[in-house]
C-alpha atoms as a printed R data frame, in Angstrom:
   type eleno elety resid chain resno      x       y       z
1  ATOM     1    CA   UNK     A     1 -8.089  -7.869   7.322
2  ATOM     2    CA   UNK     A     2 -7.608  -9.800   4.240
3  ATOM     3    CA   UNK     A     3 -4.645  -8.413   2.262
4  ATOM     4    CA   UNK     A     4 -3.808 -10.074  -1.060
5  ATOM     5    CA   UNK     A     5 -0.162 -11.002  -1.992
6  ATOM     6    CA   UNK     A     6  0.982 -10.408  -5.432
7  ATOM     7    CA   UNK     A     7  1.112 -13.419  -7.616
8  ATOM     8    CA   UNK     A     8  2.493 -12.375 -11.063
9  ATOM     9    CA   UNK     A     9  4.436 -14.962 -12.776
10 ATOM    10    CA   UNK     A    10  7.968 -14.047 -14.113
11 ATOM    11    CA   UNK     A    11  6.759 -13.609 -17.447
12 ATOM    12    CA   UNK     A    12  4.173 -11.023 -16.157
13 ATOM    13    CA   UNK     A    13  6.190  -9.514 -13.593
14 ATOM    14    CA   UNK     A    14  5.423  -6.044 -14.645
15 ATOM    15    CA   UNK     A    15  7.301  -2.821 -13.958
16 ATOM    16    CA   UNK     A    16 10.553  -2.767 -11.861
17 ATOM    17    CA   UNK     A    17 10.993   0.386  -9.864
18 ATOM    18    CA   UNK     A    18 14.365   2.174  -8.867
19 ATOM    19    CA   UNK     A    19 14.761   3.014  -5.226
20 ATOM    20    CA   UNK     A    20 14.195   6.715  -6.079
21 ATOM    21    CA   UNK     A    21 10.919   5.878  -7.660
22 ATOM    22    CA   UNK     A    22  9.746   4.029  -4.802
23 ATOM    23    CA   UNK     A    23 10.608   6.881  -2.540
24 ATOM    24    CA   UNK     A    24  8.708   9.247  -4.750
25 ATOM    25    CA   UNK     A    25  5.478   7.142  -4.755
26 ATOM    26    CA   UNK     A    26  5.619   6.173  -1.047
27 ATOM    27    CA   UNK     A    27  6.780   9.412   0.150
28 ATOM    28    CA   UNK     A    28  9.566   7.953   2.131
29 ATOM    29    CA   UNK     A    29 13.225   9.130   2.102
30 ATOM    30    CA   UNK     A    30 15.788   6.749   1.036
31 ATOM    31    CA   UNK     A    31 17.061   5.979   4.470
32 ATOM    32    CA   UNK     A    32 13.527   5.675   6.027
33 ATOM    33    CA   UNK     A    33 12.778   3.206   3.066
34 ATOM    34    CA   UNK     A    34 15.851   1.058   4.042
35 ATOM    35    CA   UNK     A    35 14.846   1.233   7.661
36 ATOM    36    CA   UNK     A    36 11.677  -0.111   6.796
37 ATOM    37    CA   UNK     A    37 13.270  -2.980   4.866
38 ATOM    38    CA   UNK     A    38 15.567  -3.676   7.851
39 ATOM    39    CA   UNK     A    39 12.521  -3.891  10.132
40 ATOM    40    CA   UNK     A    40 10.504  -6.031   7.775
41 ATOM    41    CA   UNK     A    41  8.139  -3.439   6.967
42 ATOM    42    CA   UNK     A    42  8.912  -3.276   3.209
43 ATOM    43    CA   UNK     A    43 10.091  -6.014   0.739
44 ATOM    44    CA   UNK     A    44 13.910  -6.057   0.071
45 ATOM    45    CA   UNK     A    45 15.045  -4.987  -3.296
46 ATOM    46    CA   UNK     A    46 15.977  -7.420  -6.169
47 ATOM    47    CA   UNK     A    47 19.584  -7.203  -7.134
48 ATOM    48    CA   UNK     A    48 19.885  -7.146 -10.943
49 ATOM    49    CA   UNK     A    49 23.568  -6.625 -10.585
50 ATOM    50    CA   UNK     A    50 26.106  -5.802  -7.637
51 ATOM    51    CA   UNK     A    51 25.266  -2.236  -7.684
52 ATOM    52    CA   UNK     A    52 21.741  -2.087  -9.266
53 ATOM    53    CA   UNK     A    53 18.664  -3.021  -7.302
54 ATOM    54    CA   UNK     A    54 14.921  -2.538  -8.280
55 ATOM    55    CA   UNK     A    55 11.609  -3.291  -6.604
56 ATOM    56    CA   UNK     A    56  8.747  -5.013  -8.330
57 ATOM    57    CA   UNK     A    57  5.918  -2.272  -8.926
58 ATOM    58    CA   UNK     A    58  3.154  -5.029  -7.810
59 ATOM    59    CA   UNK     A    59  4.917  -5.397  -4.351
60 ATOM    60    CA   UNK     A    60  5.378  -1.827  -3.794
61 ATOM    61    CA   UNK     A    61  1.615  -1.268  -4.777
62 ATOM    62    CA   UNK     A    62  0.576  -4.180  -2.362
63 ATOM    63    CA   UNK     A    63  2.339  -2.493   0.679
64 ATOM    64    CA   UNK     A    64  0.766   0.929  -0.184
65 ATOM    65    CA   UNK     A    65 -2.786  -0.542  -0.569
66 ATOM    66    CA   UNK     A    66 -2.398  -2.172   2.785
67 ATOM    67    CA   UNK     A    67 -1.494   0.836   4.411
68 ATOM    68    CA   UNK     A    68 -4.410   2.777   2.858
69 ATOM    69    CA   UNK     A    69 -6.718  -0.117   3.845
70 ATOM    70    CA   UNK     A    70 -5.632   0.530   7.579
71 ATOM    71    CA   UNK     A    71 -3.283  -2.443   8.100
72 ATOM    72    CA   UNK     A    72 -1.017  -2.065  11.214
73 ATOM    73    CA   UNK     A    73  2.600  -2.773  11.525
74 ATOM    74    CA   UNK     A    74  1.855  -6.430  12.382
75 ATOM    75    CA   UNK     A    75 -0.272  -6.774   9.307
76 ATOM    76    CA   UNK     A    76  2.345  -5.087   7.121
77 ATOM    77    CA   UNK     A    77  5.027  -7.380   8.237
78 ATOM    78    CA   UNK     A    78  2.863 -10.318   7.531
79 ATOM    79    CA   UNK     A    79  2.260  -9.279   4.148
80 ATOM    80    CA   UNK     A    80  6.186  -8.617   3.531
81 ATOM    81    CA   UNK     A    81  6.729 -12.044   4.787
82 ATOM    82    CA   UNK     A    82  4.136 -13.408   2.234
83 ATOM    83    CA   UNK     A    83  5.713 -11.417  -0.546
84 ATOM    84    CA   UNK     A    84  9.125 -12.698   0.219
85 ATOM    85    CA   UNK     A    85  8.030 -16.369   0.177
86 ATOM    86    CA   UNK     A    86  5.997 -15.668  -3.070
87 ATOM    87    CA   UNK     A    87  9.305 -14.501  -4.625
88 ATOM    88    CA   UNK     A    88 10.795 -18.031  -3.855
89 ATOM    89    CA   UNK     A    89  8.034 -19.622  -5.889
90 ATOM    90    CA   UNK     A    90  8.590 -17.565  -8.996
91 ATOM    91    CA   UNK     A    91 10.297 -19.166 -11.928
């Protein structure tokens, strides 16, 4: 299965989503969302301040689309690892 990693630059990063918005679009509860993050099944949030975190919408969409495409847990973990590495290359 070929799943694409989001490649937006910082200038075109798109929408940032609050955790409650991520829960709404994924159908996950907040504690389940963070359990998925802990297991490497969902990208970690981006801290904009000490108490304010967001998720890039294109990353959330990539994980949702992978699930819709039938990706198993191993493929999702690989996608999340790619997303995490792609963040490091953003400027």
